[in-house]
C-alpha positions as CSV (number, residue, x, y, z in Angstrom):
1,M,78.4,139.8,124.7
2,A,76.1,136.8,125.0
3,I,77.2,133.5,126.6
4,S,77.3,130.6,124.3
5,T,75.2,127.5,124.6
6,R,78.2,125.4,125.5
7,A,79.2,127.8,128.3
8,W,75.6,127.5,129.7
9,F,75.8,123.7,129.6
10,W,79.1,123.6,131.5
11,L,77.8,126.2,134.0
12,A,74.6,124.1,134.6
13,L,76.6,120.9,134.9
14,L,78.9,122.5,137.5
15,V,75.9,123.8,139.5
16,A,74.2,120.4,139.4
17,V,77.4,118.6,140.6
18,F,77.7,121.1,143.4
19,I,74.1,120.7,144.5
20,A,74.4,116.9,144.4
21,S,77.6,116.8,146.4
22,S,76.1,119.2,149.1
23,N,73.0,117.0,149.4
24,A,75.1,113.9,149.8
25,D,76.9,115.5,152.8
26,D,73.5,116.2,154.5
27,A,72.1,112.7,153.9
28,G,73.9,111.3,157.0
29,T,72.5,113.8,159.5
30,G,69.3,113.4,161.5
31,A,68.2,109.8,160.9
32,E,69.8,106.7,162.1
33,E,72.2,104.9,159.8
34,T,71.2,101.5,158.4
35,P,73.3,98.6,159.6
36,S,76.2,97.6,157.3
37,A,77.4,94.2,156.4
38,V,81.0,95.6,156.5
39,L,82.8,95.2,159.7
40,T,86.0,97.0,160.7
41,L,88.3,94.5,162.4
42,D,91.3,95.2,164.5
43,A,93.4,93.3,167.0
44,S,90.7,93.7,169.7
45,N,87.8,92.0,167.7
46,F,89.4,90.0,164.9
47,N,89.5,86.5,166.6
48,E,86.1,86.9,168.1
49,T,84.5,87.9,164.8
50,I,86.2,85.0,162.9
51,A,85.0,82.5,165.5
52,K,81.4,84.0,165.5
53,H,80.7,83.7,161.7
54,A,80.9,80.6,159.6
55,F,82.1,82.5,156.5
56,V,84.0,85.8,156.6
57,A,85.7,87.5,153.6
58,V,88.5,89.7,154.9
59,E,90.4,92.3,153.1
60,F,93.7,93.4,154.5
61,Y,95.0,96.8,153.4
62,A,97.5,99.4,154.4
63,P,95.9,102.8,155.0
64,W,98.8,104.7,153.4
């Protein structure tokens, strides 16, 4: 029994997504990461960071 064109499409799409997601995981290995404009603040560095920068946008969130 032959596989329909629609089945081939979904199979190819699934393989493409799998390959793309596995390549994304490998992207962070080896080379140095570029600096980010996002800072993670906690009780130890919050006041120092706020005093150091003229403008800071802070997002407070609960991790749960």
